[in-house]
VOPAGU-2260 file (C-alpha; in pm, 1 decimal, decimal comma):
REM VOPAGU-2260
SITE   aa  ch    i         X         Y         Z
SITE  MET   A    0   11058,5    6258,0   12890,4
SITE  ALA   A    1   11038,2    5965,9   13177,9
SITE  GLU   A    2   10694,1    5847,7   13242,0
SITE  GLU   A    3   10750,6    5888,6   13625,5
SITE  GLU   A    4   10797,3    6281,0   13535,5
SITE  LEU   A    5   10442,8    6286,5   13401,2
SITE  ASP   A    6   10119,8    6366,5   13552,4
SITE  THR   A    7    9865,1    6107,1   13454,6
SITE  GLN   A    8    9535,9    6279,0   13556,7
SITE  TYR   A    9    9407,1    6583,3   13374,5
SITE  ASP   A   10    9079,8    6781,8   13347,9
SITE  VAL   A   11    9085,4    6772,2   12948,4
SITE  ILE   A   12    9295,1    6553,8   12670,9
SITE  VAL   A   13    9332,3    6751,2   12314,9
SITE  LEU   A   14    9457,4    6521,7   12047,2
SITE  GLY   A   15    9600,3    6699,0   11728,7
SITE  THR   A   16    9745,6    7043,9   11752,2
SITE  GLY   A   17    9550,2    7224,4   11457,0
SITE  ILE   A   18    9425,7    7554,5   11489,9
SITE  THR   A   19    9075,0    7448,6   11648,1
SITE  GLU   A   20    9232,4    7267,0   11882,5
SITE  CYS   A   21    9491,6    7504,6   11981,4
SITE  ILE   A   22    9259,8    7761,4   12055,3
SITE  LEU   A   23    9039,4    7564,4   12283,3
SITE  SER   A   24    9337,1    7390,1   12425,8
SITE  GLY   A   25    9476,9    7735,0   12524,3
SITE  LEU   A   26    9106,4    7883,0   12659,1
SITE  LEU   A   27    9084,9    7603,4   12855,2
SITE  SER   A   28    9429,0    7641,8   13012,3
SITE  VAL   A   29    9336,6    8003,4   13068,0
SITE  ASP   A   30    9033,5    7916,4   13247,8
SITE  GLY   A   31    9218,8    7717,1   13494,3
SITE  LYS   A   32    9143,6    7362,0   13333,8
SITE  LYS   A   33    9453,0    7110,5   13375,4
SITE  VAL   A   34    9522,5    7039,2   12957,7
SITE  LEU   A   35    9721,6    6738,7   12799,6
SITE  HIS   A   36    9771,3    6811,4   12430,5
SITE  ILE   A   37    9906,2    6525,5   12223,4
SITE  ASP   A   38    9971,2    6530,4   11850,0
SITE  LYS   A   39   10092,6    6170,8   11694,6
SITE  GLN   A   40   10262,9    6427,5   11413,8
SITE  ASP   A   41   10634,8    6555,6   11505,9
SITE  HIS   A   42   10510,7    6906,2   11407,2
SITE  TYR   A   43   10229,5    7169,2   11517,8
SITE  GLY   A   44    9950,9    7236,8   11317,2
SITE  GLY   A   45    9784,9    6900,0   11212,0
SITE  GLU   A   46    9592,7    6991,1   10884,5
SITE  SER   A   47    9648,5    7313,3   10911,7
SITE  ALA   A   48   10058,3    7319,6   10945,7
SITE  SER   A   49   10305,4    7546,2   10745,7
SITE  VAL   A   50   10535,6    7325,8   10590,5
SITE  THR   A   51   10887,2    7369,7   10428,5
SITE  LEU   A   52   10941,4    7308,5   10066,4
SITE  SER   A   53   11113,5    7004,4   10138,9
SITE  GLN   A   54   10826,3    6878,7   10326,2
SITE  LEU   A   55   10588,7    6996,5   10044,4
SITE  TYR   A   56   10755,7    6773,2    9762,2
SITE  GLU   A   57   10766,8    6468,2   10004,8
SITE  LYS   A   58   10409,0    6506,9   10057,3
SITE  PHE   A   59   10276,8    6566,6    9698,8
SITE  LYS   A   60   10550,1    6464,2    9484,9
SITE  GLN   A   61   10621,3    6081,3    9450,9
SITE  ASN   A   62   10975,5    6162,4    9269,0
SITE  PRO   A   63   11092,4    6515,4    9466,1
SITE  ILE   A   64   11370,6    6669,4    9293,9
SITE  THR   A   65   11736,9    6657,6    9443,0
SITE  GLN   A   66   11832,0    6888,8    9741,1
SITE  GLU   A   67   12074,8    7063,5    9519,9
SITE  GLU   A   68   11808,0    7114,2    9237,7
SITE  ARG   A   69   11581,2    7253,9    9498,9
SITE  GLU   A   70   11802,3    7487,4    9644,2
SITE  GLY   A   71   11929,5    7619,9    9284,3
SITE  LYS   A   72   11574,6    7695,6    9197,0
SITE  PHE   A   73   11385,8    7815,7    9502,0
SITE  GLY   A   74   11688,1    7899,7    9758,4
SITE  LYS   A   75   11714,9    7770,0   10124,0
SITE  ASP   A   76   11457,3    7550,1   10276,7
SITE  ARG   A   77   11432,4    7720,7   10554,8
SITE  ASP   A   78   11283,4    8039,9   10378,7
SITE  TRP   A   79   11002,5    7842,9   10348,4
SITE  ASN   A   80   10707,5    7832,4   10505,9
SITE  VAL   A   81   10386,8    7674,5   10299,2
SITE  ASP   A   82   10036,8    7655,6   10423,1
SITE  LEU   A   83    9895,0    7350,8   10389,8
SITE  ILE   A   84    9504,0    7539,2   10447,7
SITE  PRO   A   85    9484,0    7892,7   10285,8
SITE  LYS   A   86    9325,6    8121,1   10469,9
SITE  PHE   A   87    9300,9    8502,0   10608,5
SITE  LEU   A   88    9180,3    8651,4   10916,1
SITE  MET   A   89    8921,5    8907,9   10907,2
SITE  ALA   A   90    9047,9    9237,5   11063,7
SITE  ASN   A   91    8753,6    9257,5   11270,6
SITE  GLY   A   92    8652,0    8893,2   11303,1
SITE  GLU   A   93    8629,0    8658,9   11591,2
SITE  LEU   A   94    8968,3    8482,8   11559,0
SITE  THR   A   95    9132,4    8855,2   11569,9
SITE  ASN   A   96    8913,5    8895,1   11886,9
SITE  ILE   A   97    9061,5    8574,6   12051,5
SITE  LEU   A   98    9401,2    8674,5   11976,5
SITE  ILE   A   99    9386,7    9002,1   12138,3
SITE  HIS   A  100    9197,5    8905,9   12418,2
SITE  THR   A  101    9404,3    8619,9   12454,5
SITE  ASP   A  102    9693,4    8827,0   12420,9
SITE  VAL   A  103    9837,5    8594,7   12189,2
SITE  THR   A  104    9937,5    8860,1   11972,7
SITE  ARG   A  105   10234,8    8891,9   12162,0
SITE  TYR   A  106   10374,7    8573,1   12001,4
SITE  VAL   A  107   10264,4    8596,6   11649,8
SITE  ASP   A  108   10327,2    8926,5   11410,6
SITE  PHE   A  109   10074,5    9041,7   11152,2
SITE  LYS   A  110   10100,8    9215,1   10829,9
SITE  GLN   A  111    9817,8    9346,6   10650,2
SITE  VAL   A  112    9689,7    9186,5   10304,0
SITE  SER   A  113    9717,3    9429,8   10046,6
SITE  GLY   A  114    9391,2    9364,5    9856,4
SITE  SER   A  115    9071,8    9160,3    9768,0
SITE  TYR   A  116    9004,2    9105,1    9358,0
SITE  VAL   A  117    8697,8    8936,1    9216,8
SITE  PHE   A  118    8681,8    8809,0    8852,0
SITE  LYS   A  119    8472,6    8952,1    8619,7
SITE  GLN   A  120    8438,6    8881,5    8240,9
SITE  GLY   A  121    8785,4    8731,3    8205,6
SITE  LYS   A  122    8957,5    9000,1    8433,8
SITE  ILE   A  123    8999,5    9085,5    8799,4
SITE  TYR   A  124    8933,4    9371,3    8966,8
SITE  LYS   A  125    8993,3    9527,2    9306,8
SITE  VAL   A  126    8749,6    9540,5    9542,7
SITE  PRO   A  127    8670,3    9909,8    9641,1
SITE  ALA   A  128    8837,4    9923,6   10000,1
SITE  ASN   A  129    8666,0   10281,1   10060,6
SITE  GLU   A  130    8403,7   10536,0    9893,7
SITE  VAL   A  131    8707,4   10689,7    9662,9
SITE  GLU   A  132    8801,3   10355,8    9526,4
SITE  ALA   A  133    8427,8   10281,9    9476,7
SITE  ILE   A  134    8374,4   10605,5    9311,1
SITE  SER   A  135    8631,9   10520,9    9042,8
SITE  SER   A  136    8563,0   10152,4    9025,6
SITE  PRO   A  137    8495,2    9987,7    8681,9
SITE  LEU   A  138    8318,9    9710,0    8861,5
SITE  MET   A  139    7986,6    9921,9    8848,2
SITE  GLY   A  140    7822,4   10203,5    8620,7
SITE  ILE   A  141    7764,5   10557,0    8817,1
SITE  PHE   A  142    7385,6   10507,9    8873,6
SITE  GLU   A  143    7491,7   10153,3    9024,7
SITE  LYS   A  144    7721,3   10334,9    9233,6
SITE  ARG   A  145    7433,7   10540,6    9409,3
SITE  ARG   A  146    7258,6   10274,9    9451,5
SITE  MET   A  147    7511,0   10060,8    9619,4
SITE  LYS   A  148    7644,1   10381,9    9849,0
SITE  LYS   A  149    7283,8   10378,2    9983,8
SITE  PHE   A  150    7273,8    9999,4   10035,9
SITE  LEU   A  151    7613,6   10039,8   10220,0
SITE  GLU   A  152    7479,0   10323,2   10428,1
SITE  TRP   A  153    7160,7   10136,2   10496,6
SITE  ILE   A  154    7405,9    9866,2   10645,5
SITE  SER   A  155    7643,1   10098,0   10863,7
SITE  SER   A  156    7343,0   10269,6   11019,2
SITE  TYR   A  157    7088,1   10014,1   11088,8
SITE  ASN   A  158    7007,5    9990,5   11463,5
SITE  GLU   A  159    6780,2    9714,7   11617,5
SITE  ASP   A  160    6615,3    9933,2   11803,2
SITE  GLU   A  161    6548,2   10214,0   11575,9
SITE  VAL   A  162    6277,2   10115,4   11314,1
SITE  SER   A  163    6336,2   10390,0   11128,7
SITE  THR   A  164    6669,9   10282,8   11052,9
SITE  HIS   A  165    6542,8    9946,0   10892,3
SITE  GLN   A  166    6369,3   10107,5   10580,1
SITE  GLY   A  167    6053,6    9868,1   10589,5
SITE  LEU   A  168    6343,9    9571,3   10618,2
SITE  ASP   A  169    6278,9    9280,5   10879,1
SITE  LEU   A  170    6631,5    9057,3   10890,1
SITE  ASP   A  171    6483,1    8778,5   10984,7
SITE  ASN   A  172    6172,5    8744,4   10759,4
SITE  ASN   A  173    6293,2    8917,8   10434,5
SITE  THR   A  174    6496,3    8739,3   10193,0
SITE  MET   A  175    6852,4    8884,5   10103,6
SITE  ASP   A  176    6718,6    8877,3    9724,6
SITE  GLU   A  177    6425,8    9115,5    9880,5
SITE  VAL   A  178    6690,6    9315,9   10052,4
SITE  TYR   A  179    6880,7    9370,0    9693,4
SITE  TYR   A  180    6586,2    9445,7    9518,6
SITE  LYS   A  181    6486,3    9721,8    9770,2
SITE  PHE   A  182    6757,7    9915,8    9652,3
SITE  GLY   A  183    6742,9    9809,5    9295,2
SITE  LEU   A  184    7070,9    9644,3    9292,4
SITE  GLY   A  185    7167,4    9478,3    8923,0
SITE  ASN   A  186    7272,0    9123,9    8914,0
SITE  SER   A  187    7648,0    9198,2    8878,4
SITE  THR   A  188    7665,7    9415,8    9203,7
SITE  LYS   A  189    7465,6    9127,3    9399,4
SITE  GLU   A  190    7718,7    8866,7    9297,8
SITE  PHE   A  191    8012,1    9182,6    9411,1
SITE  ILE   A  192    7853,9    9220,0    9724,2
SITE  GLY   A  193    7767,5    8815,7    9789,3
SITE  HIS   A  194    8058,3    8651,5    9722,9
SITE  ALA   A  195    8342,0    8936,7    9762,9
SITE  MET   A  196    8211,8    9102,5   10038,2
SITE  ALA   A  197    7978,4    8860,2   10233,2
SITE  LEU   A  198    8212,2    8568,7   10070,7
SITE  TRP   A  199    7942,5    8351,4   10028,5
SITE  THR   A  200    8061,5    8052,8    9817,5
SITE  ASN   A  201    7712,3    7986,7    9610,2
SITE  ASP   A  202    7403,2    8180,1    9581,3
SITE  ASP   A  203    7205,4    7945,8    9826,2
SITE  TYR   A  204    7205,3    8249,3   10061,9
SITE  LEU   A  205    6995,2    8482,5    9821,6
SITE  GLN   A  206    6683,4    8254,9    9911,2
SITE  GLN   A  207    6753,9    8309,7   10314,9
SITE  PRO   A  208    6676,0    8547,5   10564,8
SITE  ALA   A  209    6914,5    8857,8   10520,8
SITE  ARG   A  210    7030,8    8877,1   10866,0
SITE  PRO   A  211    7355,4    8639,2   10793,9
SITE  SER   A  212    7433,5    8827,8   10496,3
SITE  PHE   A  213    7381,1    9156,2   10681,0
SITE  GLU   A  214    7591,0    9042,8   10947,4
SITE  ARG   A  215    7869,1    8919,9   10697,7
SITE  ILE   A  216    7873,7    9238,5   10523,3
SITE  LEU   A  217    7899,5    9453,3   10823,0
SITE  LEU   A  218    8184,8    9239,7   10959,6
SITE  TYR   A  219    8351,5    9310,0   10586,5
SITE  CYS   A  220    8293,1    9652,1   10595,9
SITE  GLN   A  221    8432,3    9687,5   10990,7
SITE  SER   A  222    8747,8    9513,3   10885,3
SITE  VAL   A  223    8837,6    9712,1   10591,3
SITE  ALA   A  224    8770,8   10030,5   10797,7
SITE  ARG   A  225    8982,7    9887,8   11083,2
SITE  TYR   A  226    9336,7    9930,9   10853,5
SITE  GLY   A  227    9184,0   10013,5   10534,8
SITE  LYS   A  228    9320,6    9873,8   10234,2
SITE  SER   A  229    9173,4    9500,4   10247,0
SITE  PRO   A  230    8985,3    9331,7   10569,2
SITE  TYR   A  231    9218,9    9087,5   10577,7
SITE  LEU   A  232    9579,5    8991,7   10798,4
SITE  TYR   A  233    9806,2    8746,9   10739,7
SITE  PRO   A  234   10041,8    8600,6   11036,4
SITE  MET   A  235   10432,7    8639,0   10966,5
SITE  TYR   A  236   10593,7    8263,6   10892,0
SITE  GLY   A  237   10259,9    8181,2   10783,0
SITE  LEU   A  238    9926,4    8042,4   10917,6
SITE  GLY   A  239   10150,4    7780,5   11131,2
SITE  GLU   A  240   10218,9    8030,5   11384,8
SITE  LEU   A  241    9875,0    8043,5   11502,5
SITE  PRO   A  242    9837,4    7685,8   11656,4
SITE  GLN   A  243   10177,7    7786,0   11809,5
SITE  GLY   A  244   10079,6    8045,5   11943,5
SITE  PHE   A  245    9781,2    7908,1   12132,6
SITE  ALA   A  246   10005,2    7633,2   12237,9
SITE  ARG   A  247   10243,9    7906,6   12397,7
SITE  LEU   A  248    9932,1    8037,8   12586,3
SITE  SER   A  249    9831,9    7693,5   12694,3
SITE  ALA   A  250   10173,9    7611,0   12810,1
SITE  ILE   A  251   10218,9    7931,6   12987,9
SITE  TYR   A  252    9907,9    7819,3   13230,9
SITE  GLY   A  253   10003,7    7481,4   13303,1
SITE  GLY   A  254    9926,5    7301,7   12974,8
SITE  THR   A  255   10136,9    6978,6   12893,3
SITE  TYR   A  256   10257,2    6919,5   12548,0
SITE  MET   A  257   10348,1    6572,4   12337,6
SITE  LEU   A  258   10459,6    6578,6   12010,1
SITE  ASP   A  259   10517,6    6261,8   11795,0
SITE  THR   A  260   10308,0    6060,4   12031,6
SITE  PRO   A  261   10042,0    5845,8   11815,5
SITE  ILE   A  262    9761,8    5703,1   12025,6
SITE  ASN   A  263    9777,3    5361,0   12066,5
SITE  GLU   A  264    9467,3    5296,2   12277,7
SITE  VAL   A  265    9139,0    5520,8   12361,0
SITE  LEU   A  266    8996,4    5373,9   12729,4
SITE  TYR   A  267    8637,1    5432,7   12805,7
SITE  LYS   A  268    8431,0    5360,9   13077,9
SITE  GLU   A  269    8196,1    5078,9   13159,9
SITE  ASP   A  270    7899,3    5353,6   13068,2
SITE  GLY   A  271    8065,9    5458,2   12751,4
SITE  LYS   A  272    8218,3    5752,2   12820,9
SITE  PHE   A  273    8569,0    5869,7   12769,2
SITE  ASP   A  274    8839,4    5806,0   13011,6
SITE  GLY   A  275    9172,5    5797,7   12860,0
SITE  VAL   A  276    9479,2    5726,0   12614,2
SITE  LYS   A  277    9756,7    5487,9   12587,0
SITE  THR   A  278   10063,5    5614,2   12437,5
SITE  LYS   A  279   10460,7    5515,5   12448,2
SITE  LEU   A  280   10488,2    5762,1   12735,2
SITE  GLY   A  281   10242,0    5590,5   12952,3
SITE  THR   A  282    9856,3    5626,9   13004,9
SITE  PHE   A  283    9664,1    5920,9   13068,4
SITE  ASN   A  284    9327,8    5981,4   13184,6
SITE  ALA   A  285    9057,5    6285,3   13167,2
SITE  PRO   A  286    8690,0    6281,6   13171,4
SITE  ILE   A  287    8700,5    6487,1   12846,5
SITE  VAL   A  288    8867,1    6462,4   12506,1
SITE  ILE   A  289    8907,4    6731,8   12222,9
SITE  ALA   A  290    9030,8    6585,0   11871,3
SITE  ASP   A  291    9043,3    6654,1   11539,5
SITE  PRO   A  292    8848,1    6383,0   11278,5
SITE  THR   A  293    9154,4    6181,0   11212,8
SITE  TYR   A  294    9164,3    6060,9   11551,2
SITE  PHE   A  295    8826,4    5917,7   11544,7
SITE  PRO   A  296    8726,5    5838,5   11219,0
SITE  ASN   A  297    8430,1    5609,8   11347,3
SITE  LYS   A  298    8266,9    5889,6   11479,8
SITE  CYS   A  299    8286,7    6110,7   11202,6
SITE  LYS   A  300    8079,3    6112,9   10853,9
SITE  SER   A  301    8175,7    6313,7   10531,5
SITE  THR   A  302    7995,6    6628,7   10430,7
SITE  GLY   A  303    7990,8    6498,0   10110,1
SITE  GLN   A  304    8199,6    6771,1    9987,3
SITE  LYS   A  305    8563,7    6755,4    9894,9
SITE  VAL   A  306    8807,2    7030,4    9835,6
SITE  ILE   A  307    9084,1    7076,8    9587,8
SITE  ARG   A  308    9368,0    7275,5    9672,0
SITE  ALA   A  309    9661,1    7364,8    9444,5
SITE  ILE   A  310    9972,5    7531,0    9597,8
SITE  CYS   A  311   10177,8    7724,5    9324,4
SITE  ILE   A  312   10492,5    7903,8    9327,9
SITE  LEU   A  313   10527,7    8192,7    9096,0
SITE  ASP   A  314   10862,6    8431,7    9038,7
SITE  HIS   A  315   10653,9    8737,7    8978,1
SITE  PRO   A  316   10387,7    8926,5    9112,7
SITE  VAL   A  317   10022,2    8853,1    8972,7
SITE  PRO   A  318    9921,8    9012,4    8650,7
SITE  GLY   A  319    9690,9    9348,4    8691,0
SITE  THR   A  320    9733,9    9327,6    9033,1
SITE  SER   A  321    9992,0    9662,6    9099,4
SITE  ASN   A  322   10257,2    9444,6    9225,0
SITE  ALA   A  323   10076,3    9334,3    9528,6
SITE  ASP   A  324   10269,5    9183,4    9799,1
SITE  SER   A  325    9968,9    8970,3    9897,0
SITE  LEU   A  326    9565,6    8935,3    9802,3
SITE  GLN   A  327    9297,2    8756,5    9743,8
SITE  ILE   A  328    9105,2    8678,4    9405,9
SITE  ILE   A  329    8740,0    8581,7    9428,2
SITE  ILE   A  330    8612,6    8364,8    9093,3
SITE  PRO   A  331    8248,5    8396,9    9147,2
SITE  GLN   A  332    8075,5    8085,9    9045,1
SITE  SER   A  333    7830,0    8199,4    8784,6
SITE  GLN   A  334    8129,7    8361,4    8634,9
SITE  VAL   A  335    8276,2    7972,5    8550,6
SITE  ASP   A  336    7936,5    7832,1    8514,7
SITE  ARG   A  337    7969,6    7647,2    8837,3
SITE  LYS   A  338    7813,8    7595,3    9198,1
SITE  ASN   A  339    8112,0    7727,4    9420,5
SITE  ASP   A  340    8318,8    8014,4    9422,9
SITE  ILE   A  341    8733,7    7944,6    9331,2
SITE  TYR   A  342    8924,7    8111,1    9590,3
SITE  ILE   A  343    9329,1    8241,1    9556,3
SITE  ALA   A  344    9521,0    8317,9    9837,4
SITE  ILE   A  345    9842,1    8509,9    9745,5
SITE  VAL   A  346   10137,0    8572,4    9983,0
SITE  SER   A  347   10481,1    8652,8    9930,2
SITE  ASP   A  348   10845,0    8707,0   10053,5
SITE  ALA   A  349   10717,4    8987,2   10229,6
SITE  HIS   A  350   10557,2    8752,6   10491,8
SITE  ASN   A  351   10853,9    8538,1   10502,5
SITE  VAL   A  352   10692,1    8232,6   10395,7
SITE  CYS   A  353   10889,0    8207,5   10079,2
SITE  SER   A  354   11266,6    8299,2    9956,8
SITE  LYS   A  355   11306,6    8624,4    9817,9
SITE  GLY   A  356   11152,6    8725,2    9474,3
SITE  HIS   A  357   10924,5    8432,3    9485,6
SITE  TYR   A  358   10510,6    8440,3    9549,7
SITE  LEU   A  359   10291,5    8154,2    9684,4
SITE  ALA   A  360    9921,1    8121,1    9528,6
SITE  ILE   A  361    9697,1    7872,1    9671,7
SITE  ILE   A  362    9389,3    7769,6    9495,8
SITE  SER   A  363    9062,2    7617,7    9663,6
SITE  THR   A  364    8740,7    7515,7    9575,2
SITE  ILE   A  365    8476,8    7240,7    9637,7
SITE  ILE   A  366    8491,2    6954,2    9398,5
SITE  GLU   A  367    8220,4    6951,4    9147,1
SITE  THR   A  368    8317,8    6689,6    8917,5
SITE  ASP   A  369    8546,6    6373,4    8818,7
SITE  LYS   A  370    8828,0    6646,1    8703,4
SITE  PRO   A  371    8874,6    6876,7    8954,4
SITE  HIS   A  372    9224,1    6998,7    8816,6
SITE  LEU   A  373    8993,7    7134,4    8525,7
SITE  GLU   A  374    8782,3    7328,0    8762,3
SITE  ILE   A  375    9027,1    7524,4    8880,8
SITE  GLU   A  376    9207,1    7581,9    8544,4
SITE  PRO   A  377    9050,6    7970,1    8532,7
SITE  ALA   A  378    9253,1    8014,3    8838,5
SITE  PHE   A  379    9579,4    7883,9    8678,7
SITE  LYS   A  380    9529,4    8122,3    8409,2
SITE  LEU   A  381    9497,4    8455,9    8625,9
SITE  LEU   A  382    9838,9    8350,5    8801,6
SITE  GLY   A  383   10060,0    8341,5    8454,6
SITE  ASN   A  384   10375,4    8151,8    8475,0
SITE  ILE   A  385   10382,0    7884,2    8738,2
SITE  GLU   A  386   10728,1    7756,3    8839,1
SITE  GLU   A  387   10578,4    7444,9    9042,8
SITE  LYS   A  388   10251,2    7316,2    9159,6
SITE  PHE   A  389   10156,6    7088,9    9424,1
SITE  MET   A  390    9786,0    6954,8    9432,5
SITE  GLY   A  391    9578,7    6756,3    9684,7
SITE  ILE   A  392    9240,9    6668,9    9743,4
SITE  ALA   A  393    9089,4    6658,0   10102,3
SITE  GLU   A  394    8726,6    6495,9   10204,3
SITE  LEU   A  395    8525,2    6736,3   10472,4
SITE  PHE   A  396    8438,1    6556,9   10816,6
SITE  GLU   A  397    8236,8    6635,6   11105,9
SITE  PRO   A  398    8115,8    6477,9   11387,9
SITE  LYS   A  399    7821,9    6221,5   11413,9
SITE  GLU   A  400    7769,6    6350,3   11734,4
SITE  ASP   A  401    7764,6    6614,8   11968,0
SITE  GLY   A  402    7986,3    6445,1   12233,2
SITE  SER   A  403    7735,4    6475,1   12509,1
SITE  LYS   A  404    7701,7    6049,4   12548,6
SITE  ASP   A  405    8068,9    5993,9   12533,7
SITE  ASN   A  406    8253,0    6292,2   12627,7
SITE  VAL   A  407    8432,7    6280,1   12285,5
SITE  PHE   A  408    8400,0    6637,6   12114,9
SITE  LEU   A  409    8526,5    6632,7   11761,6
SITE  SER   A  410    8625,5    6922,4   11548,2
SITE  ARG   A  411    8487,6    6981,8   11207,1
SITE  SER   A  412    8740,0    6982,0   10901,3
SITE  TYR   A  413    8866,9    7298,1   10731,1
SITE  ASP   A  414    8617,9    7427,0   10470,4
SITE  ALA   A  415    8676,6    7581,0   10140,0
SITE  SER   A  416    8603,7    7913,1   10273,0
SITE  SER   A  417    8883,6    8193,9   10251,9
SITE  HIS   A  418    8864,4    8327,0   10613,0
SITE  PHE   A  419    8839,9    8158,1   10990,6
SITE  GLU   A  420    8474,1    8254,2   11054,4
SITE  THR   A  421    8368,2    7938,8   11025,9
SITE  MET   A  422    8638,1    7767,0   11214,6
SITE  THR   A  423    8573,6    8004,3   11499,4
SITE  ASP   A  424    8214,3    7925,9   11514,6
SITE  ASP   A  425    8351,2    7538,0   11545,7
SITE  VAL   A  426    8541,3    7688,7   11817,6
SITE  LYS   A  427    8277,4    7852,7   12022,1
SITE  ASP   A  428    8038,7    7521,4   11954,5
SITE  ILE   A  429    8307,2    7314,2   12119,8
SITE  TYR   A  430    8339,6    7557,3   12367,0
SITE  PHE   A  431    8006,5    7581,3   12489,7
SITE  ARG   A  432    7924,3    7194,9   12457,3
SITE  VAL   A  433    8247,3    7102,1   12649,6
SITE  THR   A  434    8218,3    7360,0   12897,8
SITE  GLY   A  435    7852,9    7416,1   12941,4
SITE  HIS   A  436    7860,6    7821,4   12897,5
SITE  PRO   A  437    7948,4    8062,4   12599,7
SITE  LEU   A  438    8296,7    8200,4   12586,2
SITE  VAL   A  439    8315,7    8504,3   12692,7
SITE  LEU   A  440    8653,1    8674,0   12637,8
SITE  LYS   A  441    8851,7    8823,9   12889,6
SITE  LYS   A  442    9172,8    9043,7   12862,8
SITE  ARG   A  443    9459,3    8835,1   12976,3
SITE  GLN   A  444    9670,1    9159,4   13107,9
SITE  ASP   A  445    9321,1    9217,8   13327,9
SITE  GLU   A  446    9399,5    8926,8   13521,9
SITE  GLU   A  447    9758,3    8912,9   13556,6
SITE  GLN   A  448    9677,5    9296,5   13707,4
SITE  GLN   A  449    9476,6    9112,7   13950,6
SITE  GLU   A  450    9738,4    8887,3   14019,3
SITE  GLN   A  451    9960,5    9191,4   14097,6
SITE  GLU   A  452    9725,8    9340,8   14312,2
């Protein structure tokens, strides 16, 4: 790419092609902003990339096996698209809304995840996806099921403006524990609702106002209702398809992309505000930069948490899951004497992410001791025979400041949660700080129709 062909002046420069950055560059391009998107790596996805098996061995193993050995055991390299960060999409969640409204769904195909399971007293149980499953579920006794049914009816019929639907509860003043008490729910049901439906990773939420939990449970129920079976969706060919889909969106609206382009220097104006970047392809200027934490390590701080992730290759479905081709397993913290839940995301050749007959199980949790590999032992036990495993530890970072002083807007590291809701919160937060107005999703087709008219 010759230097003279390139514009040097832009409205926004985006560094890193993680899912957060790609959504923002797509949204800002649709808004009419002139966007330059740069990644120091030679592939899309940043920390949230999907990689081949050979890349996985290079990244995690000091002595990778030969290509011959690898292909003999696991088939062709091109059949593998392994997520570095395991997450599912909530069918009714904010990322799904963004995908639909920006029409990125035309570039990415999705498949429903077959089920969600929860670990209880040494066994895994399917989280009921409908009333029929709930009635036959061994997770609760018959009286508890009736109380649970009343609780879920309250969730679905609650209307802010109709006091009669509140049942005497105030979502902003009553704690979630008080809500559970009102419906007479037992400890194991509370654990099931809080961890397998509201998807909290620990029990801090019990003493906090009920509204966030209410919203999470409602989202879960609406997501299940959308397609049945489970609340989760997963893209064919892996999560790495998502950043690429938004990159295509940005390109259609005039965004410029440069991969394999390290940043040699960041430029600032005299008043300390961002001015541009120097690269091997030249100097590019913009008043605003959006980046992941790896581009501005001095402007980030550790959250004090580290996540361990273990990518496991299996040659069989997970025992006790009716041969499901994809699922999530949640191990609530209290079941294994921990402070944080352990998540397992399982996908298979049905999603074109591994060769025929194989399954990928990715375990993740927040580290609590100095022996993190032992902390995820309960998860390994549920998977049966593991053909190969790759383990990595990631420290979680967040920006020190909000970007208003220097126009450097940084995303947060991807957390240990099993879905994208916290990531989309970050997208909306950065979008608001960059543009000064909240993200309002407009359908892309409508805009195209208007242009035609």
